C-alpha positions in Angstrom: 12.1 8.7 27.2 8.6 9.4 28.6 5.8 6.1 27.3 2.5 7.4 26.0 -0.5 5.8 26.0 -2.7 6.0 22.3 -5.8 4.7 21.2 -5.0 3.6 17.3 -7.7 1.7 15.5 -10.1 1.1 18.7 -7.0 -0.4 19.9 -4.9 0.8 23.3 -0.8 0.8 22.9 2.3 2.0 25.1 4.9 3.7 23.2 8.1 4.8 25.0 9.3 7.8 22.4 11.2 10.9 22.4 8.0 13.7 23.0 8.9 15.1 19.7 8.4 12.1 17.7 6.2 12.2 15.2 3.3 10.0 15.0 3.8 9.0 11.5 7.0 7.7 12.8 5.7 6.4 16.0 2.9 4.1 13.3 5.7 2.8 11.2 8.1 2.3 13.9 6.7 1.3 16.9 3.4 0.0 15.9 4.3 -0.9 12.0 1.1 -0.2 10.7 2.5 0.9 7.4 -0.4 1.6 5.5 0.5 5.6 5.7 3.0 6.6 4.2 6.1 9.1 4.4 6.2 11.6 1.5 7.5 15.1 2.7 7.5 15.3 6.2 6.5 19.0 6.4 2.4 18.5 6.0 2.6 19.5 2.2 1.5 16.1 -0.2 -0.9 14.6 2.5 0.4 10.8 2.4 0.7 10.4 6.0 -3.2 11.7 6.4 -4.7 9.7 9.2 -7.5 10.6 11.5 -7.0 12.4 14.5 -10.2 13.2 16.6 -12.5 12.3 13.5 -10.6 15.0 11.5 -7.9 14.1 8.8 -4.6 15.5 10.1 -1.1 15.8 8.0 0.7 12.4 11.1 3.5 13.9 9.6 2.8 16.9 11.8 1.6 15.7 15.0 4.0 15.1 18.1 3.2 12.0 20.4 3.3 14.2 22.8 0.1 16.2 22.0 -2.2 13.6 21.3 -3.0 12.4 24.6 -6.0 10.0 24.8 -7.2 11.4 21.1 -8.5 8.3 19.0 -6.1 8.1 16.1 -7.4 6.2 13.0 -5.2 4.8 10.0 -6.1 3.2 7.1 -5.4 -0.3 8.9 -8.7 1.0 10.9 -11.4 2.8 8.1 -13.0 -0.6 8.1 -12.2 -4.3 8.7 -12.6 -5.9 5.3 -11.6 -2.9 2.9 -15.3 -2.3 2.6 -15.1 1.4 3.1 -17.7 3.2 0.8 -14.6 5.1 -0.5 -12.2 2.3 -0.5 -15.1 0.4 -2.7 -15.5 3.5 -4.8 -11.8 3.7 -5.1 -11.6 0.0 -6.8 -14.8 0.9 -8.7 -13.0 3.8 -10.8 -9.7 2.1 -10.9 -8.2 5.2 -8.5 -5.1 4.0 -8.1 -1.7 3.9 -10.5 1.7 3.5 -8.6 -0.5 3.2 -4.8 2.1 5.5 -2.8 -0.6 8.7 -2.2 -3.7 6.2 -1.9 -4.1 5.6 2.4 -4.0 9.7 2.4 -6.0 10.6 -0.4 -8.8 7.6 1.2 -8.7 8.9 4.7 -9.3 12.7 3.8 -11.6 11.5 0.7 -13.7 9.5 4.1 -12.9 12.4 6.9 -14.8 14.9 3.5 -17.5 13.1 3.5 -18.5 12.7 7.5 -17.7 16.1 7.8 -19.8 16.5 4.3 -22.3 13.9 2.7 -23.2 15.0 -0.9 -20.0 17.3 -1.5 -20.5 19.1 -4.7 -17.4 18.9 -7.3 -16.2 22.7 -5.0 -16.3 20.8 -2.5 -13.8 17.9 -3.6 -11.9 20.1 -4.8 -11.0 22.2 -1.9 -11.3 19.4 0.0 -9.3 17.0 -1.6 -6.3 20.2 -2.5 -3.9 19.6 0.2 -3.1 15.7 -0.7 -0.8 15.3 -3.9 -0.9 12.1 -5.9 2.1 12.3 -8.7 0.1 9.8 -11.3 -2.1 13.0 -11.6 -5.6 10.7 -10.9 -7.5 13.5 -9.5 -10.3 12.5 -12.4 -11.2 9.3 -11.2 -10.4 10.3 -7.0 -13.2 12.9 -7.4 -15.6 9.9 -9.7 -14.7 7.8 -6.8 -15.8 10.4 -3.9 -19.4 11.4 -6.2 -19.7 7.5 -5.9 -18.6 6.5 -2.5 -21.5 10.1 -1.5 -24.0 7.5 -3.1 -24.1 4.9 -1.1 
């Protein structure tokens, strides 16, 4: 198997995996970064969202061989102490219910606020539409994003 050098959450890693191994499985199975979740495996639910070169992407769709030296940020790397404005707003608005989708939701919301620091309701709806919450906490998610945008 080929060896790939990756930069994840500011740390360099080397992994020996098949070239078509999805980033999701490298994160979870090779690096023990378990915050990124497996939901559907086809990029439709958003549970596996990470930042790739600063943009929100579905890690189940990114083959390790395509990453190169690009920086990857997972939920573990968003902030050291869980004090990112989105994470703080999530707690303030009591967003999580079961919590399964939350890392993907938070990573997508954080990317939105980097791109658009003052999103409208429509901006939030459009940006978050690819992230599924089976518990239906969409109203609280939107409220948390608005709060984070004001911090």
